[in-house]
Every structure is written in structure tokens, then in C-alpha cells.
N, C-alpha and C positions, 0 to 999 in steps of 0.2 A: 321768773326771771326774765331779762332779755337774752337771744342771741342774738348773737351778729353775722348777718353773712356779709366778709366780702367776696365783694363783686369779680367776679375775672372777662373780664370786655369782647376780648374773643372766645369762640368753644373750645378750650385747649383740648389736651387731651390726658390725663395719669394713666400711667396701668400697672398692679400690683402684680406681681405672680408668682404663689408660691411652688414650691417645692421640698418632697419630702427627701432625708438622704439613706441611700440604704447599699449596704458592704456590696464588693464587685462581689464575692464567695457566695457568702450564701442566703445573698438577695433580701435578707431578714430587712428591717428599718436602724439605724445609727446613730446612734445617738453623740454624734461628733460634729455639731453646728457651732459649737463654740471655735475648737478647734480652730477651723473652717473659715472663722470670722478671723482669726487670728493671721491665719500663712495667709488669706487676700490681701491683708490691709496688711503684712506685713514683709510681703515678697513687692521686690523690687521693678518699680517702674509698672505698676498691677494697673495704676491709672483708675481704682474704686474709688467712686467717691464712697462717703460711710454713709451717704444718706441713700444708697442706694443698693443697701443691705441690708436686711430687718430680722434679728429676735423675734423668732416667734411663742405663743405657748409653752411647744413641746422642744426639746433640744435636738430631737431629729427630722427637724423643719429649716427651711432660711425660703427668707422671697426677694424676690426680687424687684426693683423699686423703678420705675420711671424718674426723670426729670418733669416737670411741665413744659410740656409740647404739642405744640403749634399744628399737627394734622399725622394722621398715624405711621407715615408710613418714618417721619419721625423717633415717635415712638416706639416703634418695633425694629428701628437702627439704633436706638439708644439700649431695648434691650438686648440686643443683640449682642455691643457691644460687650457690658457688664458678665454673660454667661460666657464668652467666652474665655474671660479672667476664671470663674468661679469652676468650669468645669472642668478644665483645665487644675486645677490648685487641689478640686475635689477627687480625682482621679490621680494624682502624685498621694493621696493621703490611703486609696484604696477604696475611695467611696465613687458614685454615682447618684445622679439626680435625677429624681423618678418623679412626675407628671401626671397626677388621676387623683381622684379625688378620695379614692381609699387607695390603702393595698390590700392586697389579697389573703395576705394571712395573718401578716404583722398580730402582736400580743399587748391590747393594750396597758397591763401589770408589769410591764417591765419597763416603759418609756420614763424618761426623767423634766422634769419638770425646768423650765430656763426659771433665772432665781429672779425675782419682782416679787416687791407689794403688794401688783396688779394682778399677773400670775396666780401667787399663791391662795388670794382675795378669789380669784375665781374661784378656782380649788376647792377651796374653805368654802363657800358658798351654796356648789352645787356637786360636790360627790362624785356619787356614780357616773353619773352623768358628764359631770366638767373632765373627766377621767377617762374616760371613752373616746374623749374628741380630735380621733386619728383622721380628721378631716384636711384635706387643700382646697383650693379656690382659685378663681381669675375675680380679679377687682380695677372696673375702672370705671374713671371719673371723664367728669365731661364739663368744660366751661359755663357757667351761667352769670349773665352780667342781670336779671331783675332778678329780687327777691322772690316777687311775688307771683312768680315762674315754677317756683319749686316744684312745691309742695302738689300743685296742677301738674307738671311731668311724674313727678313717682308717682300718683296717684294711676295716670293712663299707662305710664308703660306697663303696669301692672296685667295690663291689657298682652300684651306682646311674654311676658313671661313663660309661656309656654314651650315658645319659640326657644328661647334659649336657653332656658332649662335643657330640654330635645337635643336641642345641636350639641353642646358640650355636655352629655350627662357621661360621665366617666368613672365611675364608682356601684356597680353591679357587684362584688367581692365584699366579703368580710369575715375575718375570723377563719377563714377557708371554707366561707362557704356560699352559693349562688344566691343570693338576697332574692334573685327576682324583681330588686330593681331595678331599673337605665341608673337610677341617683340615690343610694340610699342616703350619702353625702345630705341632700334634701332633707331626709326626714330624722336622722339623725343630730346636725344639726339646731333643727328649730325647736328644741328639746331645753336649751340653756334660756334664760331668767332674758327675757328685751329680744332674741333672735326672733324670727320667721316677718311671718308681713308683715309692711310697715301699715301703719293705722292711716284710713284716708283724709286726711285731715286736708280742706282747702286755704285759710290763711294761716298767719305765720303765727297770727296769733295765738294759732289755737293750740299749734306744734310747739309753742311759747310755753306756753300754761303746760304742757304736755311734759317740755323738761321740768320743770320748775317743782310738779309736783315728782318726779320720780330720783331730783337732789332731792328733796327737803326731809323723802320716807325712806332715805336712804337705799333703794333700789339700785341709784349708779354711781359712782364717783368721778365720773369725766363723760364725756357727753362721749364718748367714743365705743362708750361702753354700750349703747343703742345699739345692737347688729344685726339693725333688720337688713334682708334682703336685697331694694332700694334704699336710699336713705339719705336725708340731704349733708354735703361737709359743708360746714358753715366757716369753717376757718381754710379753708381751701376754695371756695368759692363753686361750687362743682358737685353736680348729682351722682353719688359712686353705686355704680352697679355693684353688688355682691351675689349676682342669680349662681352665676357659674359651677359647675367642676372642676378639679384645675383639669389643663389641658395638655394634650402630652407635646403637642411640638409648635413653634411661631409662626409657620403658613395660618392654623387657624387660630393662634390669641389675636393676629393680624385677622381676620375676618372675621372675629367675637366681636375687638374691639370698632374696627370699622361699624357695622351696626347695631352696636348701644353708641356711638357719635351723633350715625344718622340719625336714628327715633329719637337723641332728643332730643338735637338739631330740629328734627320735623317738627315736634310740637312745643317747642321755642315759640319759630317761624309764627305758626297757626294762633298760638295765642296772641303775640303779637299783633294777626289780625284781629286779632277783635272774632278771632273762633271758641267755641266752648269747647276742648277735647272730652275726645270721649271716654270713658269711665264703665268698668262693672262690678253692679254688687259684691262684696269682702266673702259671702258666698260662694260663687262665682269665683271671685280672681283664688280661693282657696282650695274649691274641686280641679282645678284647673292646675291645680302645683300639683295636685295627690298625681293626678293622670299624667303629668309629664314625668316626675319624678318613679311614676311605675312601670309607664308603656313605652319612654321618649320619643322615638322618631315614629311610632307606632298611632301614637296617641291622637283620639278625636276630642276637640278642645274646645270653650264652649270662645266665642266671638267678639259678644258684644251681650250691651243689658236685656236682649233680647230672647238672651236663651240660641237663638242661632250656633251650631256646632260643625266642625268641620275636619280635616284631618290634619293634622299640624303643616305636615309636610307642603302639602297643595297651599295652604295659606301663607306658609314662609313665599314659594312663587311668585305672587303675587304683591308680597309686601316687599320683597327685593326689585321686584320690576316700579313697582309704585316708587322706591328711593333712592335709583340709581342716578339719575341725574341731582339729586342733590348730592351723593358719592363723587360726579366730576363737578361739583362746585369744593368740596372739600379734600379732594385731590386723594380721595379712597376708592374710587373706581375700581380697581383690581383686586384688592384685598374686599370689597362687599360683595363681587359678583363669586368669588372664590367660597362664599357661606354656601351657593348651589352646589359644591362638592363635597361636602363632608356627609347628607344623604347620599351623595352616588357611593361613598366608597362605607360608607354607616360609618358612626358616632364612633365614639371610640369604645363604650360598652359596648358596641357590636362587637371591633376590632377583639375587642377581650375575651368575650365568651367565646369569639371566631378559635382562636388561637388556645382554648382549652379545651375544645376539643379536635381541635387536628393534635393536640399532645398526650389525649386522653390525662386529660386533668391533670394538667402539671404546672401548678400555681408560678414555680421557679419559673417559668416559659416567659406568664403572662409580664412581669415584673422585665423579663428578659423585650419584651414585647415594646412593654410602655420605655423603657428608657431609651431605644436604637430610636425611635421615631422623635426626641432629639433633634436627630444628624438628619431625619429630612430635609 
């Protein structure tokens, strides 16, 4: 089955930022997404394009989406404009926006499914695991001009999976329990069919054969049913990075978007120069995902096919130094430099655990702290 890739002439950026809706009094999840959508789009002078606010699997979730942006500052401004309207409308409904990978104490059994055949079929197929998916993330698209570069870039980006996972990890708490993981979301989401790490294909023909097999055997009904952590997005002409947990503030969204764009553009240019971009065996990639999900910024990660290891924050320092000249060219130097601030203040999973310790285990205080970060 041929899969058409629509090339992007420039390394454009698009961001999808998922939010849970939480009640302003109880701090539990609120199944009020439909009402929020109606209120936003019916509000006079809202100026929010319907394409910039998406429904998701559950009615407790909304997704804010940018248009196709030329650079990271434009994407950040796009998100900020939509967010102002959505937050104002949500507050009038008695609801706050909450951006983390999981909620500290919500129960899956009382969450409502968004109507629609695709969501109903997902739950019908996946049953208990599908109903457990109280998880939220950040997705970043970067445009590519050459179809032949897409899959080598996807495979090479896996070398930096633990860096992105550790920086964004924000899901240590689940159903009132500290899971011991920095990102419990990463472990949860990979339970779904076709989710998790991508296969490391080298040619587009291999990818097309994989897609054809999945359609013919009924594994998927739509191309987007392939829910890899990093995947081609052929209709948009992008590579889509889906590693990150939900990110609680715009500053860190900007930082992670800049890091993603710089990584993709760097690999694209190396391929154009005739280089062979580095990859690792799948078993190392899988181990790195687990280490980053478990230990976050304290993870010692595998760096290369030779099995060399290093503390992820030490390697991140050198990575940012190498990418800084490129970030100047792409207009995101400020945003990339703020990646280094995350280990200094602690990633979200660390900040949540600090609040938990300081409040003698008050889970509502954790929700309060995550909600408050949107004002940063």
C-alpha cells in the first residue's frame, strides 16, 4: 500500500499540547470537554479557530494545537493566544487546565468516553488497558523535505529518547500512589496495540509494507492508529515526536519544542551531507526508555551501539552546546537555552514530589501546584 509523504519545504513546527480538565473545588477530573468546546466556539470575539482545539479519547481532555509555524517563537505565540481564551472560558465554568502526564488521584472508572466510532472501537478492542488511559502528553511536529530522510531520522532520534523523556517526566503519581517512576505515563501508554517504540525501518518501502500488513489484517483502520513514540506523519510532511509527558507550563513547552526541532534539523543536514546518522540496537533503545521512565534526570543512559553509558544530564549539557549554533540559525536560541533550566529547578515529577513531601501527602496540593504553573 503506497503511503504518500507530502514534503515540507522548510523545517516548520507544529505543537499539540494536551490538558486534563480539573474541577476548581474538588481538584478531581471533570468530564466537561464538550461544554468547554461549545463555550469557546460560541463566545463572542473568541477568535479561536476550531482546528486549534481538539477532542480526545476521554471527555476530561482537550488538546490545544498550533497551525503550521515557521519557527518556535511563532508556535509559542500561537499556543499562548489560544490558551488565553480557553483558560478564561474554563474558569467561568469552574474548571482549570491541568498539564501533567497523569493525575494524582483520579479514578478511571468514572471517566466518560468522547462519542465517536474510532474511540468506541479503541475501547472495545483494548478493554481494561484502554479504559486506564488517564494520560496526557506533548507532541511536536517538524517538517521534512525529503521522504528518504524520514525513517533514518526517526531511528536516530531514538538515541535521544531518554533525554526528552527525562526532561518532560511528569507522571510519578497514579490513583493516590507514588509509582516510583518519573514517568508512569510512558509505561502505561505502551500497553496499547501499535503504541510504544517504533520499528527501525531503513527505507520507505519497508514502512509501506508494514502499513499494508496492518491494514490488511485489521490491526489499524487509520494511519494514525500507529501510535509510536516517534512516528512519520505523512499527510503533514513531518516527523512527530510523541515522547514527552504532559508539560505544565509554556516555558518548558518552548524548550522541548526547540530541542526537538534542532535535533531533527541537525540529523536532516547530516543526511544531506552524506553522513550515516547514528542508531542503536533496539534492545538498548528499549532499556533507555525504561531507565528514563524509572529514574528521570537521574538515569544513566546508553549512548551508542558500543554500549557506552553516561548520566543523562551530563550528556544533555554537551548536546545543548553542540546544537546552540543551529538554534541561532533557526531562531530558537533562547528557547533551547532554557532546556538547561529544567534540571536546575527539577523536572515536573520532582516538583510534584516536593509538594507532596512539603504538604504531608496532600494530593490536592499537587494538583494545585501543577495548575498554578500555567501562570509562570
